[in-house]
N, C-alpha and C positions, 0 to 999 in steps of 0.2 A: 809430453805426449800424454794422450789420455788412455784410459784402459782398453777402449774398442780397438784402437791402432797398435798398442801393445800385444794384443791378442793376435791380431792379424799378421803382426811381424813373424809370428810363430808357424804360421800356415806355410807349407811348402808346395803343396799340388793344388792343381785346379779342383780335384775333388774335395780336397780338405776346406777350400772357401766354399764352394756350393753346400758342402754338409755343415759347414759353421754358421752359415745363414739359412739353413734349413730350405734349401731349394733342391726340388726335383730336378732329375736329370738323365739323359740317355746317355749311357756309358759310351756307345759309339760315336755320339757327337763330340763327347769329351776327348775320347782318343786320338781323334783326328785333328781338334781343334784346341787342344789345351791351352798352350803358349798364346795363341791368338785370343781366345776368350780373357785371358788373365791382364794381357797388354790393353785390350779394349776397355776392361774395367778400371785399370790404371788411368787410361785417356778420359774416361768418364767422370772418374773421381777429381782428376786435375782440372776439368772443365766446371765442376761444380763449386761455385762461389760460396766461400763461408761454410764449407764442409767442415773444416777443423774446429769451428768456433760453434758449431751446433752442439745442443744438449745431447747427451750420449743416447738416448732413446731415438731421439728423431736422426741423429748421427748414422744409427745402426740402421734403422728402416731406410734411409737413403742409400746407404752402401748396399742394402739387400736388393733395393729396386734396381740400381745400377749395376750389380752382378748379373741380376736376373735379364737386364735388357742386353749385356753383353753376350751372355750365353744365348739367347733368342735371336740375336743378330746372326749366330752361327748355325743355329736350327734353321733359318729362313734363308741363308744364303752360304757362301763359301769363303775360305781365306784369300783365295785370287780375287774374288769380287770385292771384299769388304777391304782389302789393302792394309791391313793394321801395320804391317812391317815395312820398312822402307824398300826392301828387296822387291816387294810386289809392286810398290808404287813406282820405282825407277824401272821395272820391266816395261811398263807401257810405253817408254821413249826409246825402247830398243828398236833399232831398225835393222834389217837385214842386209847382209852384203853377198853378191853373188860370188862364186869361186872364180869366175873369169875375172871379175874387177880384181880379187885379191892377186891373182897371177900376173896381172897387168902391172900391178904396183910393187911387185917383187922384182929386185934386180936380178938378173941373168946370172947365174952363178958359174961365170967362167965359160958358158955354153955359146957358141957362134951359131948364128942362124945360117941355114944352110941356102 
């Protein structure tokens, strides 16, 4: 593992990552989207071919750009629209079920119809 990744491992919050890469940010955006920003950053890093083999300066600059892009995704959009986490992606497939259909599907609890 190279020095950049060793330094990044010590970072614990979105603010620490943004400060580490000297990126300006709006605290309200980070407060609402911190986990989403970090997850998107991780996704962008995984999608970047050869990131681990880059020279350290290029690697740092690339990671900085990826984090800036991840942060900007949530300045311009929302967690629900970006669907970074599985729970948001799965929510699109949820269909509503009416109470009447639930009642019809439940067995009668020993009640006799009059």
